[in-house]
N, C-alpha and C positions, 0 to 999 in steps of 0.2 A: 743329349744326356746332360748337358750343362744346365738346362732349365730345371730338370728334375733335381739335380744336386743343389741348385740355388734354393728351390722350394723346401726341400728336406732340411737343408742347413739352417734355414731361417725359421721355419715353423716348429722344428723340434726344440728350439731354444725358448719358446714361449711357455710360460707356466700354464698348466691346465690343459695343454694340448698333447695328445698321445696318439700313437699308432698312425703316424702320418704316412700316406702312400700317394705318390704322384705317378700317374700313368701317362706316358708320352704318347702312346697310340690313341687313346680315347680323349686325351687332353683334359683329364679330370684329376682332382686332388680330393682325397678323403682323409678324415681324421676324426678322432673322438675328442670331445671337449667336456669340461666339467660344468660350465655355466654359460649363460648367454654372453656375459662379459668376455669370457675366453673366446667364444665364437666370433664376436665382433672384432676382437684384437687380431685373430687369425685372418679374417677377411680383410681387415685394414692393411695388414702386413702384405698379403698377396697383392692388393691393389697398389701399395707402395712400390712393390717390386715390378709392377707393370703388367700383372696378370688380371684379367677380368674375374671377379669373384662374386658369387651370390649364394644365398642359402638354397 
């Protein structure tokens, strides 16, 4: 559950990122984003935290 809290705590602070959901069972993260820039920032943040991230 710590991983989920880390992801939620970090992605929800990014501008243009909304409706963040992290599913521990399926090991997926979903979110809404306003622009490609926001998407790239979110993916970069996930990678920075040590999670593999791709579109």
